C-alpha positions as CSV (number, residue, x, y, z in Angstrom):
1,M,3.8,8.4,40.1
2,S,1.2,9.6,42.5
3,T,-1.8,11.2,41.2
4,I,-3.7,14.4,42.9
5,A,-7.3,15.3,41.6
6,H,-7.9,18.9,41.4
7,Q,-11.3,19.7,39.5
8,D,-10.6,23.7,39.6
9,R,-7.5,23.5,37.2
10,E,-6.8,22.9,33.5
11,I,-4.6,20.1,32.5
12,T,-3.0,18.7,29.3
13,G,-3.1,15.1,28.7
14,G,-1.1,13.1,26.1
15,V,-1.4,9.2,25.1
16,D,1.6,7.1,23.7
17,T,-0.4,4.6,21.3
18,H,0.7,0.9,20.9
19,K,-0.9,-2.1,19.5
20,D,-2.0,-3.7,22.9
21,T,-1.4,-0.6,25.5
22,H,-1.6,2.8,25.7
23,T,0.4,5.3,28.0
24,A,-1.3,8.5,29.2
25,A,0.3,11.2,31.0
26,A,-1.0,14.6,32.4
27,I,0.4,17.9,33.3
28,D,-0.3,21.1,34.5
29,S,-0.6,24.9,33.0
30,A,2.9,25.5,34.4
31,G,4.2,22.1,32.9
32,R,4.6,20.3,36.0
33,P,3.8,16.5,35.7
34,L,0.8,15.1,37.6
35,G,0.7,11.4,36.7
36,S,1.3,8.7,34.0
37,E,-0.6,5.6,33.6
38,Q,-0.9,2.5,31.4
39,F,-4.3,1.2,30.1
40,E,-5.1,-1.8,27.9
41,A,-6.0,-1.1,24.3
42,N,-9.6,-1.9,24.4
43,A,-13.3,-0.4,25.1
44,E,-12.8,-0.5,28.6
45,G,-9.4,0.7,28.6
46,Y,-10.2,4.0,26.7
47,A,-13.1,4.5,29.3
48,L,-10.5,4.1,32.1
49,L,-8.1,6.2,30.5
50,L,-10.7,9.1,30.1
51,A,-11.7,9.0,33.5
52,W,-8.1,8.9,34.6
53,L,-7.4,12.3,32.8
54,R,-10.7,13.9,34.0
55,S,-9.9,13.0,37.4
56,F,-7.1,15.7,37.7
57,G,-9.2,18.5,36.1
58,T,-10.8,20.2,33.2
59,L,-8.9,18.8,29.8
60,A,-7.6,21.8,28.5
61,E,-6.0,20.3,25.2
62,L,-5.1,17.4,23.1
63,A,-3.9,19.1,20.2
64,R,-1.3,18.0,17.9
65,G,0.0,19.4,14.6
66,S,-1.9,22.6,13.0
67,M,-4.4,22.3,15.8
68,V,-1.9,23.6,18.4
69,K,-2.5,27.1,16.9
70,K,-6.0,26.8,17.7
71,R,-5.7,26.1,21.3
72,E,-8.1,28.7,22.6
73,A,-10.8,27.7,20.1
74,L,-10.1,24.1,21.1
75,V,-10.3,24.7,24.8
76,E,-13.5,26.3,24.0
77,A,-14.8,23.7,22.1
78,L,-14.2,21.1,24.4
79,T,-15.0,22.8,27.8
80,G,-18.0,21.5,29.6
81,Q,-19.0,19.6,26.3
82,F,-17.9,16.0,27.2
83,E,-20.1,14.4,29.7
84,D,-20.7,11.1,31.0
85,H,-23.5,10.6,28.3
86,H,-20.8,11.0,25.7
87,G,-18.4,8.7,27.6
88,H,-21.2,6.0,27.2
89,L,-21.5,6.6,23.6
90,L,-17.7,6.4,23.1
91,S,-17.8,3.1,25.1
92,V,-20.5,1.8,22.6
93,L,-18.6,3.0,19.6
94,L,-15.2,1.3,20.8
95,G,-17.3,-2.0,21.5
96,T,-18.5,-1.9,17.7
97,V,-14.8,-1.4,16.8
98,D,-13.8,-4.4,19.2
99,H,-16.3,-6.4,17.5
100,F,-15.2,-5.8,14.0
101,T,-11.7,-6.4,15.2
102,Q,-12.5,-9.8,16.3
103,Q,-14.5,-10.4,12.9
104,L,-11.4,-9.6,11.1
105,G,-9.3,-11.8,13.3
106,E,-11.6,-14.6,12.7
107,L,-11.2,-14.2,8.9
108,D,-7.5,-14.0,8.9
109,R,-7.4,-17.2,10.9
110,R,-9.9,-18.6,8.0
111,I,-7.8,-17.4,5.1
112,S,-4.6,-18.8,6.7
113,A,-6.3,-22.2,7.1
114,L,-7.1,-22.3,3.5
115,L,-3.9,-21.0,2.3
116,A,-2.3,-23.9,4.3
117,E,-4.5,-26.4,2.3
118,M,-3.8,-24.8,-1.2
119,T,-1.0,-26.1,-3.5
120,G,-0.2,-25.3,-6.9
121,P,-0.9,-28.0,-9.5
122,P,2.0,-30.6,-10.7
123,G,2.8,-30.0,-14.2
124,D,2.0,-32.7,-16.8
125,D,4.9,-32.2,-18.9
126,G,6.8,-29.3,-17.1
127,K,5.9,-26.8,-19.4
128,V,3.8,-24.2,-20.2
129,R,2.4,-24.8,-23.7
130,G,2.5,-22.0,-26.2
131,H,5.4,-20.0,-24.0
132,E,8.8,-19.9,-25.5
133,S,10.6,-20.0,-22.1
134,A,8.9,-23.2,-21.3
135,L,8.5,-22.8,-17.6
136,T,7.2,-25.1,-15.1
137,V,3.6,-25.0,-13.9
138,G,2.8,-24.1,-10.6
139,S,5.4,-27.6,-9.6
140,G,2.8,-28.3,-6.3
141,R,4.2,-25.6,-4.3
142,P,2.3,-24.4,-1.2
143,A,0.2,-21.2,-1.2
144,R,2.1,-19.9,1.8
145,D,5.6,-20.1,-0.1
146,M,4.1,-18.3,-3.1
147,I,2.7,-15.4,-1.0
148,G,6.4,-15.3,0.3
149,C,7.8,-14.9,-3.0
150,L,5.2,-12.2,-4.3
151,D,5.6,-10.3,-0.9
152,A,9.4,-10.0,-2.1
153,I,7.7,-7.5,-5.1
154,P,7.8,-3.6,-4.0
155,G,4.5,-2.2,-2.9
156,V,3.2,-5.9,-2.7
157,G,2.3,-7.1,0.7
158,A,0.7,-10.0,2.4
159,T,-2.7,-9.0,1.9
160,T,-2.1,-8.0,-1.5
161,A,-0.4,-11.2,-2.3
162,Q,-3.4,-13.2,-1.1
163,I,-5.7,-11.3,-3.3
164,I,-3.9,-11.8,-6.3
165,L,-3.7,-15.8,-5.8
166,A,-7.2,-15.7,-4.7
167,E,-8.1,-14.2,-8.1
168,I,-6.0,-15.6,-10.5
169,G,-5.2,-19.0,-9.0
170,L,-2.4,-21.3,-8.5
171,D,-2.4,-22.8,-12.0
172,M,-1.1,-20.6,-14.8
173,S,-1.7,-23.0,-17.6
174,R,-4.7,-21.2,-18.0
175,F,-3.0,-17.8,-19.1
176,P,-0.2,-19.4,-21.4
177,T,1.8,-16.0,-21.4
178,P,1.9,-13.2,-19.0
179,E,0.2,-11.3,-21.8
180,H,-3.0,-13.3,-21.7
181,L,-3.1,-12.7,-18.0
182,V,-2.6,-9.2,-18.6
183,S,-5.2,-9.1,-21.3
184,W,-7.7,-11.2,-18.9
185,A,-7.0,-8.7,-16.0
186,K,-7.6,-5.5,-18.2
187,L,-4.3,-4.0,-17.7
188,C,-3.4,-3.4,-21.5
189,P,-4.6,-0.6,-23.9
190,R,-7.6,-2.0,-25.9
191,T,-7.4,-1.8,-29.9
192,I,-10.7,-1.1,-31.4
193,Q,-10.9,-2.2,-35.1
194,S,-13.0,-0.7,-37.8
195,G,-12.5,-1.8,-41.2
196,A,-8.8,-0.6,-41.9
197,K,-8.6,1.8,-38.9
198,N,-7.3,0.9,-35.5
199,T,-7.9,3.2,-32.6
200,T,-7.0,2.9,-28.9
201,G,-9.6,2.9,-26.2
202,P,-10.0,2.5,-22.5
203,S,-8.7,-0.7,-20.9
204,G,-11.9,-1.8,-19.5
205,R,-13.2,-2.9,-16.2
206,G,-11.7,-6.3,-15.6
207,N,-11.8,-7.9,-12.2
208,P,-12.3,-5.1,-9.8
209,W,-10.6,-6.7,-6.7
210,L,-7.5,-7.6,-8.6
211,K,-7.4,-4.3,-10.5
212,G,-8.0,-2.6,-6.9
213,A,-5.2,-4.6,-5.1
214,L,-2.5,-4.2,-8.0
215,G,-3.6,-0.5,-8.0
216,E,-2.7,0.1,-4.3
217,A,0.6,-1.9,-4.8
218,A,1.6,0.3,-7.7
219,N,0.6,3.3,-5.8
220,A,2.9,2.0,-2.9
221,A,5.9,1.0,-5.5
222,A,5.9,4.2,-7.3
223,R,7.3,6.0,-4.1
224,T,10.1,3.4,-3.6
225,D,13.7,3.7,-4.7
226,T,13.5,0.7,-7.1
227,F,12.9,-0.4,-10.7
228,L,9.2,-0.2,-10.5
229,G,9.6,3.5,-8.5
230,A,11.8,4.7,-11.5
231,R,9.6,3.2,-14.1
232,Y,6.7,5.3,-12.5
233,R,8.7,8.4,-12.6
234,R,9.8,8.1,-16.0
235,L,6.1,7.4,-17.6
236,V,4.5,10.1,-15.2
237,K,6.4,13.0,-16.9
238,R,4.6,12.4,-20.0
239,R,1.9,9.9,-19.6
240,G,0.3,11.4,-16.5
241,H,-0.2,9.8,-12.8
242,A,-3.1,7.3,-13.8
243,K,-1.3,5.7,-16.9
244,A,1.5,5.6,-14.9
245,L,0.0,3.7,-12.4
246,V,-1.5,1.1,-14.7
247,A,1.7,0.6,-16.4
248,V,3.2,-0.1,-13.2
249,A,0.5,-2.4,-12.1
250,R,0.8,-4.4,-15.2
251,S,4.5,-4.9,-14.6
252,I,3.6,-6.4,-11.1
253,L,1.2,-8.6,-12.5
254,V,3.8,-10.0,-15.1
255,I,6.4,-10.4,-12.4
256,A,3.5,-12.3,-10.4
257,W,2.8,-14.6,-13.3
258,H,6.4,-15.5,-13.7
259,L,7.0,-16.1,-9.9
260,I,3.8,-18.4,-9.8
261,N,4.7,-20.4,-13.0
262,D,8.3,-21.2,-12.1
263,S,9.1,-22.6,-8.9
264,D,12.7,-21.7,-9.3
265,A,12.0,-17.8,-9.8
266,R,12.6,-15.4,-7.3
267,Y,12.4,-11.8,-7.4
268,Q,15.3,-9.7,-7.9
269,D,15.4,-5.9,-8.2
270,L,17.0,-4.6,-11.2
271,G,17.5,-1.0,-9.5
272,A,16.5,2.2,-9.9
273,D,19.2,3.1,-12.3
274,W,18.8,0.3,-14.9
275,H,17.2,2.7,-17.4
276,Q,20.4,4.6,-17.2
277,R,22.6,1.9,-17.2
278,H,20.8,0.5,-20.3
279,L,20.2,3.6,-22.2
280,N,20.6,4.3,-25.8
281,T,23.0,7.3,-26.0
282,A,22.4,7.7,-29.7
283,R,18.9,8.0,-29.3
284,Q,19.1,10.2,-26.3
285,T,21.4,12.5,-28.1
286,R,19.1,12.5,-31.0
287,D,16.2,13.5,-29.0
288,L,17.9,16.3,-27.4
289,V,19.4,17.9,-30.6
290,R,15.7,17.5,-31.7
291,Q,14.5,19.3,-28.7
292,L,16.9,22.4,-29.2
293,Q,16.2,22.6,-32.7
294,S,12.3,23.0,-31.9
295,L,13.2,25.9,-29.7
296,G,15.1,27.5,-32.7
297,H,18.9,26.6,-32.0
298,Q,21.3,25.5,-34.1
299,V,23.3,22.4,-32.8
300,T,26.5,21.2,-33.7
301,L,28.0,18.3,-32.0
302,A,31.5,17.7,-31.3
303,P,33.1,14.9,-29.4
304,T,35.2,15.6,-26.3
305,A,38.6,15.5,-25.7
306,A,39.8,12.1,-24.5
């Protein structure tokens, strides 16, 4: 589309962002299209995009969302405030972003290379001592395969799986049971004993990198329609958001232990309705009757007709 520059008019610009390229378009105050162009998603491309938009005239708005209602104030704030000096500073900042992006890419490649060299230890006797189910130890699986297994857990992505393996390792013989791992990670309640008196306390700090990754995974899993999501929604009503997230994080770590420890294990979601399907109806009836009685009602139960 041809482009014609007019410096005495206000134009509206829009950008359709993508990973490698951005597509920009400009229209005038009457809504007539003035031009569209594609630019690379790097510092030089952003500078060219700005220069291209400004070639049509004064940039009136790039408002989105709630800022659309504040168009007049936005026009006043932008008019005459973005000069060549600001464009140069923006280019410097974008160059910094590109620099860090390049470093992140190098670190990703380094992590991938290290994972390719890592394998789980072969089991001496094929069993984890002290664990009832006698699962195999590591079984020499490549770390990449383990990441694929962990990635199947709701809320856990490739990056979180890498952090889990980096912090707990591939040899589960150091954690005879999932409870040992959960206790080491400080994702279980702490019992404080003083004589014959037992009280509970905070779980403790634990490994900050592992707990941080599991916390993010639990927060993501809580929004899913899965067993872990249903577990969070059941607990949050009576225990609160923080404790419900810790419980989900603990469940994720227990699942991770089984997946790493057993070469044949694969994650299979139980479903969001698992608790309903395995509900103790007698217990639920008793709890509901007790709630009604606490409100001052007299409850008489009678079975429904067949």
